[in-house]
C-alpha positions in Angstrom: -12.6 6.0 -15.9 -9.7 4.5 -17.8 -8.3 1.2 -16.7 -4.8 1.1 -15.3 -2.1 -1.2 -16.4 0.8 -2.6 -14.4 3.2 0.2 -15.5 0.8 2.9 -14.5 0.2 1.2 -11.1 3.9 0.8 -10.5 4.4 4.5 -11.3 1.7 5.4 -8.8 3.4 3.4 -6.0 6.8 4.9 -7.0 5.4 8.5 -6.8 3.8 7.8 -3.4 7.0 6.3 -2.0 9.1 9.3 -3.3 6.7 11.9 -2.0 6.5 10.3 1.5 10.2 9.4 1.8 9.4 5.7 1.8 10.9 2.7 0.0 9.0 0.1 -1.9 9.2 -3.5 -0.8 12.4 -4.9 -2.4 10.9 -8.4 -2.8 10.0 -8.1 -6.5 7.6 -11.0 -6.6 5.7 -9.8 -3.5 5.8 -6.2 -4.8 4.3 -7.3 -8.2 1.5 -9.1 -6.4 0.6 -5.9 -4.6 0.8 -4.0 -7.9 -1.6 -6.5 -9.4 -4.0 -6.1 -6.4 -3.9 -2.3 -6.6 -4.5 -2.4 -10.4 -7.4 -4.9 -10.0 -9.0 -2.7 -7.4 -8.6 0.4 -9.6 -10.1 -1.4 -12.5 -12.9 -2.7 -10.3 -13.7 0.3 -8.1 -12.1 3.3 -9.8 -9.6 4.0 -7.0 -6.5 2.3 -5.6 -8.0 0.5 -2.6 -5.3 -1.1 -0.5 -4.8 -4.6 -1.9 -4.9 -6.2 1.5 -8.3 -4.8 2.4 -11.9 -5.6 1.3 -14.1 -3.0 -0.1 -17.0 -1.6 2.0 -18.8 -1.0 -1.3 -18.4 2.7 -1.9 -15.5 5.2 -2.3 -16.8 7.1 0.7 -16.8 4.0 2.9 -13.4 2.9 1.6 -11.8 6.4 1.8 -9.5 5.6 4.7 -8.3 2.4 3.0 -7.3 4.1 -0.3 -3.6 3.7 -0.9 -1.7 5.0 0.9 -4.2 4.2 3.6 -4.9 6.3 6.6 -2.9 4.0 8.8 0.2 3.8 6.6 2.2 6.7 8.1 1.7 5.6 11.8 2.4 2.0 10.9 5.6 2.9 9.1 6.7 5.0 12.0 5.9 2.3 14.5 6.7 -0.9 12.7 8.9 0.2 9.7 6.3 -0.8 7.1 2.6 -0.5 6.3 0.1 -3.2 6.9 0.5 -4.8 3.5 4.3 -4.1 3.4 4.1 -2.3 0.1 5.9 0.8 1.7 8.8 0.6 4.1 10.7 3.3 6.0 14.1 3.9 4.5 15.7 2.8 7.8 13.7 -0.4 7.9 14.6 -1.2 4.3 18.3 -0.5 5.0 18.2 -2.8 8.0 17.6 -5.8 5.8 14.8 -7.0 8.1 11.8 -8.8 6.6 8.4 -7.2 7.1 6.2 -9.2 9.4 2.6 -9.2 10.4 1.5 -6.1 12.3 -1.9 -5.2 13.9 -4.5 -3.8 11.6 -4.8 -0.1 12.2 -8.5 -0.2 11.6 -8.9 -2.1 14.9 -6.8 0.2 17.0 -8.5 2.3 19.6 
């Protein structure tokens, strides 16, 4: 498994956003902190574990938290952004609103 660098990690996030019709967080400093977290998780675990979640220890146990996580689509539809605010809906991004804390989808029933 080759390590990822920031450019490769940015490219991954750009491809996910384009494929899903989402927008990346426009706050460059915040975005770069998420890129750093994703890159660190790839280099540590071998997969892009969501940077705002702790690993359960195996890829199988972490599968639902691999970016984009299993909760991203529903969170973006409901709140305009995913839990870590890496991805935003185009409408939310155009509104100029700031992402805010949302409930963790893992705890939803």
